[in-house]
C-alpha positions, 0 to 999 in steps of 0.5 A: 338250814342244816349242815351234816358233818359227814364230810368233815367228821374226822376233823370234827371228832378229835379223839379224847385225851386224858388230863392227869388221867382223871379228866377227859378233855374233848374238842367238840368243834373248831375252825373246820365247821361253819362260822369261825366265831363260836361263843358261849356254849351251853349244854344239857342232857336230854331225857333219852341220854343224848347231850345237846350243845347250843352256841352262837357263831358268825364272823365275830361277836358283833357280826351283822348276821350271827346265828344260833347253832345246835349239835348233838352227841347221842347216848353211847356215841363218841361223836358230835353230829347234826350241826344245824342252825336253830335260830336266825333272825333275818338281818339281825345278829343273835347272841348268847344261847341257853338250851335246857330240857324241863322236867316235863320233857319240853326243851327250851332254847333261850337266846338273844337277838341284837337290835343295835350296835352293842348288847344294850340293844339286845332282847331275849327270845325263846323257842321250844321243842317237843321232840327232843331238840330235833325240831323247834317252834317259831320264836317268841319274844320273852323280854322286850326291854332293850339290854336284857340278856341271858347266859345260862339255863333255868334251875327248877325250884323246890316248888316246881317253878323255873328260875331263869338267870337274866341280866340288864346290860347298859352303856354303849362301850363294847369294851366294858359294861356300865355301872348300873348293869345288873343281874336278876331272875325271871320266874316261870310257873309251869301251871299258870305259864306266867313269867314274873321278875325278881328285883335287880341285884345291884353292886356298889361302884361296879356293875354285875351280870350273869348270876348263877343261882343254887337253892339250898332249901325252900327259902334260901338261895345263893348266887355267884355273879360275874363282875362288870366293868372293863376287861383290863387287869384289876387286882380288886376284880372279884366274883360277887355273891347275893342271896335270897331268903324268900324262895328266890323272889327278892335278892340282897345287894351283891357283895364281893367274894374271895374268888378272883374274876377278870370280867368273865362268866362263872357257873355255879351248880348243886351236885346230886349229893348236895355239894356246891361247885363253882367254876371260874377263871382264877385270875384278875389280870385280864386273862380268862385262864386258868379254869378252876373248880371250887367245891363246898361240902358245907352249903357255901360256908367254905370252899376247901377243895380247889383245882385248876382243871384247864391251865394253858398259858396264852389261851383262854378257857371262857364262859364255862357251863356245867351240868351233872348227868344222871350217871353222876358225871360232871360235864363242862363246856367252854370256848378257847382259841380266841372263841373259835373252839368249843371244848368238853370236859368230863370228870367225877367229883373225886377229881377235885374232892380229894386231899391233893386239892384241899387248900389250907384254911 
């Protein structure tokens, strides 16, 4: 099923504006397109230079027939086009979708299909594309364990394996996660085409979910993780951190960090120059705003450069996904306006990495 946006292109392609002259802000899609609810968005750069976004949408988070949608911005174009349904299980609702092109050119789409009233009944599926995300394979079940979910794409490890962040959500409360909700990773060997699981990352007294890993060297990896629990204001609500000393096979228990977290997704990536970038909502009062960047230039020892890149009172900037494209630009997609609008930010690292945004030690 494909929806071409010719008739609503003028509405869909809202012109870009500049935020403080160094961050480009673009509305990708909103209420003018099918499926009012749009959440969370992920983005990848394809081998030909196109950008591709995937998200799931419908009448609401737990709507009975949500679908996964994809859309594309061709290289050197300023328009997002070719909005289409790329995953839809009859009589079931789909959830979080993560799109990613592997080094061998295969495009992977990981997504969730729900089999019950809450996410604790979800399972992970995937599809692949061999023609640059124009056509997709039939779906395959990746994980049969109920409550297993995905949020973002894999990273490629130094040995060539793919490390996919997943999590196991428990409990039947739609307004929070149970204490034993936990993060872990599925590891894929492209040579043997086999998947294996890491251990579960546990956090004391509260669950955690949606870990985002970065590899520092062959053996040492770190990950920042969304806290679990409820969505109520909590002055002690922070992002968690775990590390691996054996190449990502096993992980330490999650520890609290200095970074606030209102039970919202974070992203964490390694830039081409080796710097680390954390994207998070610097808030523990129940609001997914502001959207904040923190940069480390010393392999996670400190994060002296910090900037609120989106700060609109009364709105939200939720579920950020960040990539750095071949030209060095940083791209972030996030949802706003009560999960009905997807936005796209583009900027250079220098927009944050300068003395204006350096905080006192």
